[in-house]
Every structure is written in structure tokens, then in C-alpha cells.
Steps between C-alpha positions, in 0.01 A plus 500: 500500500632848403452854625595680184839377418573370842433140605303493833369143541490164327296188487595139407367151504644275779768255356330173409752306685400657837147337519208688618635841608226730644463843341682755691693840475867554596683827529822545308807719578712603217865441549825565310657152548251223550760229581677727755162587664383142520825389653489775760129413583602141550792602721266688716269185543253526200382179330523492123161411373554567127846510364589772249292462182556702172229654299673563168512874421344598830733393779537252776314436824533274818279438798591476862332452835647668804568306820142567621352373169404832330559479123637758263667497162796684348506628142803587293406685166670385188808698418 
């Protein structure tokens, strides 16, 4: 979803290999270096729920859960 020329939200079908995944929303934080951010989050106790995935021409994202179980995702725009 776009606001003019700026991407502000997205939607995707759950991966077929994940079974029945309930419909949900997740917040994304844009980052400069996805791999570095994921590594730091894991160092601080986060659980990697979804390893980095590339969307050709758009960027990469990954999902984590903090030590209390709250989920969030990181997004690195394509360079």
C-alpha cells in the first residue's frame, strides 16, 4: 500500500508450508542493515521467527519475538 510514492503498508498470503496461519497484522521497523539488526536482536534475547526473506526489487524482511513473546518485523529496502 502506498501513500503517494511512499510505501506505508503491505499484505501477503501466508507461506503454504506454514499450515493454517491466522490472519494478523505486524508492525515493521525499517533498518539499514537487516542481518546486523537481526543478529543484535538475537544477542539481546529475541527469537528469530522468520529468517530474512527477499522480495525481489523491494527489499528484505525478517520477523522476531522479544523475550516476552511480542512479535515485530524488520524491513530493509532494496538498494
